[in-house]
Each structure stands twice: as structure tokens, then as C-alpha cells.
N, C-alpha and C positions, 0 to 999 in steps of 0.2 A: 583516558578520560576519568577523572576522579568521580566515582559514584555512578557514572554512566547515565543513560536515559532509561525510562521504563522498558523500552524495547530491548536494550542490551542487557538490562537486569533480568528480564524474562528469559533471554537466550542463555545467559550464564547460569541461572537457576536450573534450566533444563539440560545443562551440559551439552549444548549444541555447538558444533564447530561453525564459526563464521569469521568473516574478514570485514573490518571497517574500512571505508574509503572516504576520506575527508577531502573537501575542495572548498575554495574560496567563493562563497555565495555572493552574487551581485544583486543587491536589492532592486535593481532596475530590470532584472531578467523577466521576460514575459511568461516563461514556462519553467517551473522548477525542475520538472523531469527532463526536458530537453536540455536545460542548462547542465544538469548532472551528467547526462549522456555525453555531451560535448566536452565538458571539462575532465571527465574521467576516461574519455576515449573508449566508451563502451557502446555496443550496438543498442539502439533504443528499443529493440525487441526484447532485450534482457533486463532493462530497467523498468520496473513496474511502479505506476503511480497509485496512490491510495486515495480513493474518493468516497466520501460519505454521502449516501443517498437515503431517501425515504421511499419505502415500498408500502403503499396503502397506509401511510402515516407512521410506520415504524422504521427506525434507523437500520441501515444495512451498510456494511463496509465492502466496497468493490475494489478489486485490485486488478488493474489492466496494464498492458505494456504502454510505455510512453509513446511508442510509434502508432498507437491506435487510439480510438475514442471509445468511451463507454456507450454501449447500446442499452438505453434505458428500458426498451421493451423486452429485450433478452434478460436484463437484470430482474425486472418484475416477474417474468415467467419463472426464472430460475429460483427466485425467492418465494415462489408460491403466491404471488400477488397479481394485481391487475394493473396498477399504475405506479411508476417510479419517477422520481425527480431528484435532482441534486439537493442535498440538505442545505439549510441556511448555514453559512459559514460559522456564525457564532455558536449555533447549536452543535455543529460538528466539532468545534474546538472544545466546548464544554464536555461533550460525551467522551471524547478521546483523551483529553488532557494535553493535546498537542496544538501547536500553532499551524496555520495553513502553510503549506510548503514543507512541513516537517511531520505531517501526520503519517504514522507508521501503522501497518496492519497488526503490529505486535504491541502488547502492553497497554491496551486501552484502559482508561479510567472506569468506564462502564462496559458491561458485556454487550457486545454488538456482533450479530452474525456476520461472518466473513465469506465472501464469494470471490474466488480467484479465477481469472480467465484460464481456460483449459490449455492455452498455449504454454503455460508455465511448466506443465508436466513433461514436455519434450526437451527441456533445457537441463544442462548439468547443474548450473547455478543461476540464481536470479538476484537482482539488486532491488531492495526496497528501502524506503526511508528508515533511518535508524532512530528517528524521533526528534530530529532538529534539522533546520535548514543547513545545507552544506555537509551532511553526513549520511552516507548510504551504507547499508549492511548487505554483504553478499553471502548467500546461504543456499543450501540445497532446497529445491521446491518441496520435497517431501517433508523437510523440517518445518518450513513455513506453514504447510497445510496442517501438520500435526499440532504445532504450537497454537495456531489460531483456531483450530477446529473447523477449518474452512472446507467448503465444498468447492468443486470446480465446475465450470459451465462456460460455454462459448458466449461471453458477455461483451467482447470487444469487436469493433468493426474497424476496417482500415481507414 
């Protein structure tokens, strides 16, 4: 990819080892993460979706497995707040610089605290959006946590 995305640029600058996985995104797909898992043939517990939420009015980036749902109460607690809700899509896009379905936990336009579901730490590699629809990046969870400054917490439910 010529120039890359903000996510891949951040990975390159940090000299992190990663693998890009491209697939043909179908605009009719109901779930970006499930589509990626199916088309790449990857267990949906290893592909993590990036959701932008607000906790007591401030933006937080939540990263949870595609096979799970974000537990908003657990997110609020982990972020030191009382109430969490998914952010307005337009606000999420403005803050991250990415379009929905391509929001990566890496390379945000604005500094947003990141919380990754603790299940990621038990995996050798995880997949997250590389910053555009139809492109995933596979990397070690430790690298994801280090580059995003993320904390881990059990924020996903089955």
C-alpha cells in the first residue's frame, strides 16, 4: 500500500512486526468483524473490533473480540466511570480519523484512551482493523497494548 494508513504508519514508525490481511469488503455486510473473520478464515475470537464509546461523556476506545459483545457496564467500571454508551458514529469518525468499519485502535487522530478485552493477552496474535474496510493487521497483543498505551480488562461478554 502506497503511504499506508495511519495505523500502518504507526506500526512502521515503531518497528513493530505485523502482517496485513486484505479481503474484498462487501458493502452489504451486516457486521464488518464477522465478514473479516469469514473471508479471512480466522477464528472470530482472534479478530477484535474497535468500538468508540463515551464514559461519563469522554471518549474511550474499546477493543473486543468479534465473537463477543462489548459490556458497557464493565467498560464504564474499567475506565473509572459510572455510565458508558456507544459514541455517536460521526463523533467516532471525527475523533479517530477513520470511517466506520475501518476504525483501528492504532493511529487515532485524537488521543483516546484504549481498553482491550483481557482475552487478547492469551493469544499469540490478534487481528484488528488496519484503518480501512477490507484490511486487517495481525500483530502480537503485547505490541498492540504498548503502541496504544492500552489497559486490559474483561470488557466483553459472550
